N, C-alpha and C positions, 0 to 999 in steps of 0.2 A: 678548637678552643671553645667554641660555643657549646659543643657536646660536653667538654670537661666541666664548664660552669654548671650545666644542667645536672650532670651526674653528681658533682660535688655538693651542690646545695639542695638538690631534690631527692636523689636516689640513694645517698649514703645515710644510714642512721647516724645520729649525732656522735656516738662513740667512734664509729669507723671514720667519720669525717675528721674528728680531732686527731685520730691516729694517722691519717693520710696528709694532714695539713702541711707538715714540714716538707715532705717529698713533693707535694704539689707546688708549693712556693719555690722550691729549688728548680723544678722543671721550668717554671715560668721565668724565673730570673736567668737561668741558663739560656733559654730561648731568646730573651730580650738581649742578652749580651751577644749572642751569636748573630743576631739580626740587626745590630746597631748600625745606624746609617742607611738602612734599607726602608722601603715603604712598609714592610711587615713589622717594623719596630713598634709602631703605634698600637698595632693589634696585640703584640706581646705585652706592651706596657699596660694596656687596658685589662688584659687577662691577669697580669700580676697584681694589679690594683684590686680587681674584683674577687680574687681568690686568696688574698692574704688575710689570715686570722690570728697568727701567732704573735706573741709579744716581740720576738726578734724581727719578724716580718714587718710589723707595724713600725718599729724603730727604723727599719731600712727605708720604708716609704716616707717617713718623716724626713730622713736625711736626703732623699731624692728631692722632696718638695722644697727643702731649705737650700738645695744646691750643694750639699756636702758630699753627695754620692753621685759620681759621674757615670755610673754604669748604664744609666738610661739614656745617655747622650743629652743633647740640647733639647729642652722641653719648650713647647709653645705655651702661650698663655692658656688656651683651653685645656691642655694637658695638666697644667698646674692647678687650675680651678677644679678639674675632676679629681685630682689627688686630694685637694683640700676637702672636697665634699665627702670622699670616702673616709678620710682620716677623721672627720667629724663624727661619722657613724661608728668607726672603730674605737675611738678614744673620746667618749662622751665628756670626760672631765675637762678636756682641752678644746672642746668643740667651739665654744663661743669665741675664745681668744684666737683660735686658729682661723676661723672664718672671717673675723674682723681684720686680721692681718692680711688675709687673701684679698678682701675687699680693697684695702689700702694699696695693695700691690697691683690691682687690676686696672689697666689703662683704658680698656674699651668701655665706653658708657653702656653699650648694650649688654655686654657680659656682666658688668657690675649690676645692672638692673635685674638681670636674671638671677644672679646669686642672692641679691637682696630679697627677691621673691621667694627663693627656696629656703631662706634662713629658718622659718618656723618648722619646715619639714625636716631639716637637718638637726634641729635642736635636740639636746639630750633630755629635755623636759617633755614628758608625756602630755602635759597640758598644752604646751605649744604645738605639738603635733596634732592633737585633737582640734585645736583652733584652726590649724591649716585645713583640715578636712572640712570643718564648718565653712570656711571661706570658699572651698571648692564647690559648695552647693550653689553658688552664684554663677550663672552662665558667663558673666563678664570676667570672672576669675579664671576661666578656661583659656584665655587668650594671653599670650601665644599658647596654643595647645601643647606644643612641645614642653613648655615650662610646667604646665599642669601635670603632664604625664611623668616628668622627672620628679615632681613633688610627690605624686602618688606612689611612685616606685620607692622613694626614700621612706615614706610612711610605712610601707609594707616590706622593708628590707628584711632578708632572712634572719639577721641578727636581732631583729626587733619583733619576732613572731609572738612572744609572750604578750606584749602590749597590743600589737597590730591585729591580733585575731578579733578583737572587739571592734575594729574598724572595717572589717570585711563587709558586714551587712550594710552599714551606712554608705560605704563606697559603691557597692553594687546596686543599692537602691537608686543611685543617681543615673544608672544606665539609660532609662527612658528619656530623661531630660538631656543627657549628653547626646543621645541619638537625635533628639528633636532640634537641638541648637548647634551641634558641632559638625565638623567635617565628616564625610561619609565613612572614613576609616577610624574616627575617634572612638566609637564604642568598642571595637575589637581591641584597640590599643589600651583603652581604659581597663577593660576586663583583665587583660594580660598583666598590666602594671599592678593591678590589685592582687592578683593571685600567684604570680610567679615566685614570690618570696616565701610562700607558705607550704608546709608539708605535715601539718598536725591533724589529728582526728578532729579537733575543735574547728579547724578551718574548713575541713570537708563538711562537717555538720552545718556550718554557717552557710556554705554554698547550697547544700541540699534544702535548707530552710528557705533560702532566698528563692530557689527554683519552685518551691511549693507554694509560696505565699505572695510573691511579687507578680503583678500582672504584666507579663512580658509578651511581646510579639514573638511569633515563631522565629523570626530572624535574630532577635536579641537572646532568646533562649538558646539558640544554636551557638551564638558567639560565647555565651557564658559557659556552656558545656565544653566548647573547644578550649577556652582558657583554663578550665578546671580539670582537663583530662589527666595531666600528669599528677595533680594533687589527688584526684580520686583513685588513680591507679596505685600511687604510693601508699595511701592509707589502706587500701584493700590488702596490699602485701603486708603492711604493718599489722593489720588485724590477724592475718593468717600466721605470721611468725611470732607475734607477741613482742616485737621490737619497737620501741618508740622511735620515731623518725626525726624529732626535733633536735 
């Protein structure tokens, strides 16, 4: 399932991805139904959530979130929150109302606090998302670190590449500060959260510019190259074939 995500979002040109979307969603939903009630069901649900892009698929996810579609079985509160977050990205017009409803439905204070933290990153407003990145410049805003990484991943979601490409450089510029103030593994996770949603030439150019101009330690430089590996390979293939990958 992890490989399917990587191929679907990174290695398929946009036209091929759109052509494969219905079949990919069907495979995921069949897998979810087949594994209902097993420990694997949550993995299939996560894959279905992450790989849904069609209007019919989005409507199905909304029905699952509202409890109108039982194929996914009984969902936990974290599952419902994750669905709400995904739907906010997929359906920007409904994002604010949907997230406010999920906040009202969330019983755990800790989960409610996390979702409130993520609201600007999930917003359909580019200005709100840019404000979230500005907030992440403060070391205090990196805690809990898992929340900061989730916010960064939503800012750089594959469906937001057109806007998010301008956020690559300011996100990567924070790596030295993240390395200085965060957990030992935070810089690697930060770089991956920034770059995993990108597949455009402009994104690759932003990474190359960062590598050329930001004073990075050898360790941080290696982490950035590791996180950018798929992106640089994809854009190299794209240059050779003349196919845009976004």
